[in-house]
C-alpha positions in Angstrom: -21.2 -13.7 16.3 -24.9 -14.0 15.5 -26.1 -14.3 11.9 -27.9 -11.4 10.4 -30.0 -10.5 7.4 -27.9 -7.6 6.2 -30.4 -6.4 3.6 -32.9 -5.7 6.4 -30.1 -4.5 8.7 -29.3 -1.7 6.2 -32.9 -0.7 6.0 -33.1 -0.6 9.8 -30.2 1.8 10.0 -32.3 4.4 8.0 -29.3 5.9 6.2 -30.3 8.7 3.7 -27.2 7.8 1.5 -27.1 4.0 1.6 -30.5 2.8 0.5 -29.9 -0.7 -0.8 -27.1 -3.2 -1.4 -25.6 -3.8 -4.8 -25.6 -7.4 -6.0 -21.9 -8.0 -5.1 -22.4 -6.5 -1.6 -25.5 -8.6 -0.9 -23.7 -11.7 -2.0 -20.7 -11.2 0.2 -22.7 -10.2 3.2 -25.1 -13.2 2.9 -22.1 -15.5 2.5 -20.5 -14.0 5.5 -23.6 -14.3 7.6 -24.3 -17.9 6.6 -20.8 -19.5 6.4 -18.1 -17.2 7.9 -19.3 -15.3 11.0 -16.7 -17.0 13.2 -13.9 -17.6 10.7 -10.7 -16.3 12.3 -9.1 -14.7 9.3 -11.3 -13.8 6.3 -10.6 -12.0 3.0 -13.1 -10.1 0.8 -12.0 -9.4 -2.8 -14.1 -7.1 -5.0 -13.2 -4.8 -7.8 -12.3 -1.1 -7.2 -15.5 0.9 -6.7 -17.6 -2.2 -5.9 -18.5 -1.0 -2.4 -16.2 -2.8 0.0 -16.5 0.2 2.4 -20.2 -0.4 3.0 -19.6 -4.1 3.6 -16.9 -3.3 6.2 -19.2 -0.8 8.0 -22.2 -3.1 8.1 -20.2 -6.0 9.6 -18.6 -3.6 12.0 -21.9 -2.1 13.0 -23.3 -5.6 13.7 -20.4 -6.5 15.9 -20.8 -3.1 17.7 -24.5 -3.8 18.3 -23.3 -6.8 20.4 -21.0 -4.5 22.5 -17.8 -5.7 20.8 -14.7 -3.6 20.1 -14.3 -2.9 16.4 -11.4 -1.3 14.6 -11.3 -0.5 10.9 -7.8 0.3 9.5 -7.0 2.3 6.4 -3.8 2.9 4.5 -3.5 6.6 5.3 -5.3 9.5 7.0 -7.2 10.5 3.9 -8.8 7.1 3.4 -9.5 6.8 7.2 -11.3 10.2 7.1 -13.4 9.0 4.1 -14.2 5.8 6.0 -15.3 7.8 9.0 -17.5 10.1 6.9 -19.1 7.1 5.2 -19.8 5.6 8.7 -21.5 8.7 9.8 -23.6 8.7 6.6 -24.6 5.1 7.5 -25.6 6.4 11.0 -23.0 4.1 12.6 -21.2 5.6 15.7 -17.6 6.2 14.8 -14.5 7.2 16.8 -12.0 8.7 14.4 -8.4 8.6 15.7 -5.5 10.2 14.0 -1.9 11.2 14.9 0.2 10.5 17.9 -1.3 8.9 21.0 -1.2 12.1 23.0 -3.1 13.8 20.2 -6.1 11.4 20.2 -9.0 12.7 22.3 -9.6 10.6 25.3 -13.3 10.6 24.6 -12.8 9.0 21.2 -10.6 6.3 22.7 -13.0 5.6 25.5 -16.1 5.1 23.2 -14.0 2.7 21.0 -12.7 0.7 24.0 -16.1 0.4 25.6 -17.6 -1.0 22.3 -19.8 2.1 21.8 -18.2 3.3 18.5 -16.3 1.8 15.6 -12.7 2.9 15.9 -11.4 4.2 12.5 -7.7 4.9 12.1 -4.8 4.3 9.8 -2.5 1.3 10.3 0.2 3.3 12.2 -2.2 4.3 15.0 -3.2 0.7 15.7 0.1 -1.1 15.1 3.0 0.8 16.7 5.6 0.5 19.4 3.3 1.9 22.1 -0.3 1.7 21.0 -2.8 3.8 23.0 -5.8 1.8 21.8 -6.8 -1.7 23.0 -6.8 -4.7 20.7 -10.1 -5.0 18.8 -12.5 -8.0 18.9 -13.1 -7.4 15.1 -10.3 -6.0 13.0 -11.0 -4.9 9.5 -8.0 -4.1 7.3 -8.9 -2.1 4.3 -6.5 -2.1 1.3 -4.9 -5.0 3.2 -1.7 -5.2 1.2 -0.8 -1.7 2.3 -0.5 -2.9 5.9 2.9 -4.1 4.8 4.2 -0.5 4.6 3.3 -0.1 8.3 5.1 -3.3 9.1 8.2 -2.1 7.3 8.5 0.7 9.8 7.8 -1.5 12.8 9.9 -4.5 12.0 12.8 -3.4 9.7 15.7 -1.0 9.4 16.6 0.5 6.0 19.8 2.5 5.6 19.7 4.7 2.5 22.6 6.2 0.5 20.5 9.4 0.2 19.0 9.7 3.7 21.9 8.2 5.7 25.0 8.8 3.5 27.7 8.5 6.2 26.2 5.4 7.8 25.5 3.8 4.5 29.1 4.3 3.3 30.5 3.0 6.6 28.5 -0.2 6.6 29.0 -0.8 2.8 32.7 -0.3 3.2 32.9 -2.6 6.2 31.0 -5.3 4.3 33.1 -4.9 1.1 36.4 -5.2 3.0 35.3 -8.5 4.4 33.3 -9.9 1.5 34.7 -8.5 -1.8 32.9 -11.3 -3.8 29.6 -9.3 -3.6 29.7 -7.1 -6.7 26.8 -5.0 -5.4 29.0 -3.8 -2.5 31.5 -2.4 -4.9 28.7 -0.5 -6.6 27.4 0.7 -3.2 30.8 2.5 -2.4 31.2 3.9 -5.9 29.7 7.1 -7.2 29.9 6.0 -10.8 28.2 2.6 -10.6 25.3 2.0 -13.0 21.8 1.5 -11.7 19.7 -1.5 -12.3 21.8 -4.3 -10.8 19.7 -6.7 -8.8 19.7 -6.8 -5.0 21.8 -9.4 -3.2 21.2 -11.2 0.1 24.1 -11.4 2.5 24.9 -15.0 3.2 23.7 -16.1 6.7 27.2 -17.4 7.4 28.7 -14.1 6.4 26.1 -12.2 8.4 27.0 -14.2 11.5 30.7 -13.3 11.0 30.1 -9.6 10.7 27.1 -9.2 12.9 28.9 -7.9 16.1 30.6 -5.2 14.0 27.3 -4.2 12.3 25.6 -3.9 15.6 28.5 -1.8 17.0 28.2 0.6 14.0 24.5 0.9 14.2 24.5 1.4 18.0 27.0 4.3 17.8 25.6 6.0 14.6 21.9 5.6 15.3 22.3 7.0 18.8 24.3 10.0 17.7 22.5 10.8 14.5 19.5 13.2 14.1 17.2 10.5 12.5 14.8 9.5 15.3 13.0 7.1 13.0 16.2 5.2 12.4 17.0 5.1 16.1 13.6 3.7 17.1 13.6 1.2 14.2 17.1 -0.1 15.2 16.1 -0.4 18.9 13.1 -2.5 18.0 15.2 -4.8 15.8 18.5 -4.9 17.7 17.8 -8.0 19.7 16.5 -10.1 16.8 18.6 -8.6 13.9 21.1 -11.4 14.0 18.4 -13.7 12.5 17.0 -11.2 10.1 17.9 -11.0 6.4 20.3 -8.3 5.1 19.4 -7.2 1.5 22.0 -5.1 -0.3 21.7 -2.8 -3.3 23.6 0.1 -4.8 21.5 2.6 -2.9 20.1 0.8 0.1 20.8 -1.8 2.9 17.7 -3.4 4.4 17.6 -5.5 7.5 14.3 -7.4 8.0 12.9 -10.8 8.8 11.8 -12.7 5.7 8.2 -12.9 7.1 7.1 -10.1 9.5 6.1 -11.4 13.0 2.7 -9.8 13.1 1.2 -13.1 14.3 2.8 -12.5 17.7 1.7 -8.8 18.0 -1.0 -8.6 20.7 -3.0 -6.2 18.6 -3.4 -9.0 16.0 -3.1 -12.1 18.2 -5.9 -11.2 20.5 -8.4 -10.4 17.7 -11.4 -12.7 17.4 -11.8 -12.1 13.7 -9.7 -10.3 11.1 -11.2 -9.3 7.8 -8.8 -8.3 4.9 -10.3 -6.3 2.1 -8.8 -5.4 -1.3 -9.5 -5.4 -5.0 -6.5 -7.7 -5.5 -6.3 -10.3 -2.7 -5.2 -12.9 -5.2 -3.7 -15.9 -3.4 -4.6 -15.4 0.3 -1.6 -17.5 1.3 0.7 -14.8 -0.3 -1.0 -12.1 1.7 -0.6 -14.1 4.8 3.1 -14.4 4.1 3.5 -10.7 3.4 1.8 -9.7 6.7 3.0 -12.6 8.8 -0.5 -13.7 9.9 -2.5 -16.9 10.2 -4.0 -18.8 7.2 -6.6 -16.6 5.4 -9.9 -17.9 3.9 -11.4 -15.9 1.0 -15.2 -15.5 0.6 -16.1 -17.0 -2.8 -17.5 -14.5 -5.3 -19.1 -15.5 -8.6 -17.1 -14.4 -11.7 -19.9 -12.1 -13.0 -19.7 -10.1 -9.7 -16.0 -10.3 -9.3 -15.4 -8.8 -12.7 -18.0 -6.0 -12.6 -15.9 -2.8 -12.6 -17.4 0.7 -12.7 -16.6 3.6 -15.1 -14.8 4.0 -18.4 -11.1 3.8 -19.1 -9.1 5.0 -22.1 -5.7 3.3 -22.4 -2.9 5.2 -24.2 0.0 2.8 -24.7 3.6 3.4 -25.8 4.2 2.0 -29.2 7.8 3.3 -29.8 11.2 2.1 -28.7 12.5 5.6 -27.8 14.9 5.8 -24.9 13.1 8.8 -23.4 11.1 8.4 -20.1 8.0 9.5 -22.0 8.3 9.2 -25.9 7.5 12.3 -28.0 4.2 11.1 -29.4 2.9 10.1 -25.9 4.1 13.5 -24.5 1.9 15.3 -27.1 -1.1 13.3 -26.1 -0.3 13.7 -22.4 0.1 17.5 -22.8 -3.2 17.8 -24.5 -4.9 15.8 -21.7 -3.3 17.9 -19.0 -4.3 21.1 -20.7 -7.9 19.8 -20.7 -7.7 18.5 -17.1 -4.7 19.8 -15.2 -4.3 17.1 -12.6 -2.5 13.8 -12.9 -1.2 10.9 -10.7 2.2 9.3 -11.7 2.6 5.7 -10.5 6.3 4.8 -10.3 8.1 1.6 -9.2 10.2 3.2 -6.5 10.6 6.4 -4.5 13.8 7.1 -6.4 12.0 6.9 -9.7 9.1 9.0 -8.4 11.5 11.8 -7.4 13.2 11.6 -10.8 9.9 12.0 -12.6 8.8 14.8 -10.3 11.9 16.8 -11.3 11.8 16.0 -15.1 8.0 16.4 -15.4 8.0 19.8 -13.5 10.7 21.0 -16.0 8.7 19.7 -18.9 5.5 21.4 -17.7 7.3 24.7 -17.3 8.8 24.5 -20.7 5.2 24.2 -22.0 4.2 27.3 -19.9 2.3 25.2 -17.3 3.1 26.3 -13.7 1.4 23.6 -11.7 2.3 22.5 -8.2 3.7 18.9 -7.7 3.7 16.6 -4.7 5.9 13.6 -3.9 3.8 11.2 -1.7 5.4 10.4 1.7 4.5 7.6 4.1 2.1 9.9 6.1 0.0 10.5 3.0 -0.9 14.2 3.7 0.0 15.0 0.1 -3.1 13.1 -1.1 -5.5 15.6 0.5 -3.5 18.5 -0.8 -3.6 17.1 -4.3 -7.3 16.2 -4.1 -8.3 19.7 -3.1 -6.1 21.6 -5.5 -7.5 22.9 -8.8 -4.4 21.8 -10.6 -1.3 19.8 -9.8 0.5 16.4 -10.1 1.1 13.7 -7.5 4.1 11.4 -7.8 3.9 8.0 -6.1 6.7 5.5 -5.5 6.1 1.8 -4.9 2.4 2.1 -4.3 -0.4 1.3 -6.7 -3.4 1.2 -4.4 -4.6 3.1 -1.3 -5.5 6.2 -3.3 -9.0 6.8 -4.6 -9.9 9.8 -6.7 -13.5 10.6 -7.6 -14.7 12.7 -10.6 -12.6 15.8 -11.3 -10.3 15.1 -8.4 -8.2 13.3 -11.0 -8.8 11.9 -14.5 -5.2 11.2 -15.7 -3.0 8.4 -14.4 0.5 7.8 -15.8 2.0 4.3 -15.2 5.7 5.2 -15.7 7.1 1.7 -15.6 5.7 -1.8 -15.5 5.0 -2.5 -11.8 8.0 -4.4 -10.6 9.6 -5.2 -7.3 8.9 -2.3 -4.9 11.5 -3.2 -2.2 14.8 -5.0 -2.0 13.3 -8.3 -0.8 11.0 -8.4 -3.8 13.9 -7.4 -6.1 15.9 -10.3 -4.8 13.1 -12.8 -5.2 12.2 -11.4 -8.7 15.8 -11.6 -9.8 16.8 -15.0 -8.5 13.4 -16.8 -8.1 11.9 -15.3 -11.3 9.7 -18.3 -11.9 7.9 -18.1 -8.6 4.2 -17.9 -9.3 3.4 -15.9 -6.2 5.8 -13.1 -7.3 4.3 -13.0 -10.8 0.8 -12.8 -9.5 1.9 -10.0 -7.0 3.3 -7.9 -9.8 0.3 -8.5 -12.0 -2.0 -7.3 -9.2 -0.3 -3.9 -9.2 -1.3 -3.3 -12.8 -4.9 -4.1 -11.9 -4.7 -1.7 -9.0 -3.1 1.0 -11.1 -6.0 0.9 -13.6 -8.6 1.5 -10.9 -7.4 4.7 -9.2 -9.9 7.0 -10.9 -12.9 4.9 -11.6 -15.1 5.0 -8.5 -18.6 5.1 -10.0 -20.6 4.1 -13.1 -20.4 7.6 -14.6 -16.7 8.0 -13.8 -13.9 8.0 -16.5 -10.2 8.4 -16.7 -7.2 8.2 -19.2 -4.4 5.8 -18.3 -1.0 6.4 -20.0 1.2 3.3 -20.0 4.6 4.7 -20.6 6.7 1.6 -20.1 7.7 -0.2 -23.4 6.9 -3.5 -21.7 3.3 -2.4 -21.4 3.2 -1.5 -25.1 0.8 -4.1 -26.6 -2.7 -3.8 -25.3 -2.9 -7.6 -25.6 -0.3 -7.8 -22.9 -2.4 -5.6 -20.6 -5.4 -7.9 -21.2 -3.3 -11.0 -20.5 -1.9 -9.6 -17.2 -5.1 -8.0 -16.0 -7.2 -11.2 -16.2 -10.6 -10.6 -14.7 -10.4 -6.9 -15.4 -12.8 -6.5 -18.3 -13.4 -3.7 -20.8 -10.0 -2.2 -20.7 
C-alpha cells in the first residue's frame, strides 16, 4: 500500500461536507501513512464523536484507488447505512449491502468484488455460513468489539429457559441426574430458584462423559423444533462441540469455544490488512482474544487528542440505598426530563434485565399519563431506526453499550440501569471466579465509557445520563473508572 498525504487527499476528493481534518484525524492518518500502511492487524482508538468514520473512509478510498477490494463492517444496519451516506458525502463510490444473500443486488456485489466501490455492510453479511461476497483486501471493523455478537451466532449454541423451555429442561435434568454436585443445575430445573448465582463451567472430564448423550438430545430436538437459528447453530458446532466449553446458569446453557476461531475463517484469514476501530480498544490483546484474531497493533495517539470528547454531559447519580429499580428521587428527576424531551435509551446488563425494565418503565410512564411507545433492541437492530425517527419513545438495550449513536434531538436521555457487568455466561464465569483478572476489569470499565458517549456526537451536543445503580453512586467512582474521559 503506497503512502499518502491524507490532508491533500481529502482536498482532492472535493467533498462539500468534509472540508478539513480535525487534529486527531490528521494525526492518526499521518501515523498510518508513515508507519503502518502494511501492518497486518491495526487498531484505531479515538473518543466517541472524534471522527473515526472519516478516517475509515479515507483509508478505504485510498485502497480503492489502487483497485483493491475494501469492506467496511458496522454493528447493525443503521450504522452501516450511516457509513454509506457519509461515503457518498465524501464522494467515495460505495456499494451498500444489506439482508440475505439473495436480497443483495448483483450490481452492488460486482462493483465491490471488482474493486470499484467500497463494500459497506453489517458484520452478519460479511461473516456468515454462506457469504455471497468475496474476502476483502482491506477489512475495516467499526465498533470492533461488537463483532463478537456476530461470532456468538456463528460459533456458539445457547439454549435458553425462555426461548427453548423443553430443550433447556431436558438437558438441565440430564446433567443434574449425572452431576448433582453442580448447584446451578438444581437452580436450572427449579421454578423457585433465586436469580444472581454465578455461572458455572462444566468440567471437561464431566463433559466428555455426557457428550454423546448431549449430542443425541440436540440432534433430535434441534431437527424437530421450529427454531431454525438453533438448528443452524448446532449444525455448525456439532463436529467441534466436544472440545467447546459448556457454561451453565439458572436460565441458560451456552456451548462455545473459549476463543472464537475467526483466525481460520477465509473472510478474515485472506485479508491483507484488518483495521479495528472503537472508542474503547483498551488492551488490543484482549480484543484479539475476544475475536480470535492475530496480534493487533494500536496506532499511538497523544493524550490530549485521545481525551478530547465532544459535547456536554449532565450526570445524575443515585445517592440512596432504596431497593427500587429507580429510587423515588431519581424517578422525579427522570420524569421531569422525559416530559421535557420524551425519548430515552435504557442500557441494561442483559436481555432479561432490559425486558424487565421495558415492562416496569412502560407501566410507570402510563401511571404518569405518558403513552409513549417502547422498543426492545434485537440482534437485527431495526428498532434503532424506529426509535430514532419517532417523536417520542424509549429504547431498551440488553448487554450492549456501544454501536448506537444518537445526534441532537434523536435522544438526549440515557439511563444506565446497572453497573456494566458481565454480558454473557463466559464473562460471568470469569468475573466470578477470576475476579482479579485485569483484562476483565478493564473490559467492564470500557462499557461505562461507552455508555457515557451515546448521545454526544458534536461540540454543541448535550445529554443527561442517569446512573441508577447504587454502585455508580459517587461521582468520584465514575471518574476513577472512566479514566481518560474528561469533563464528566
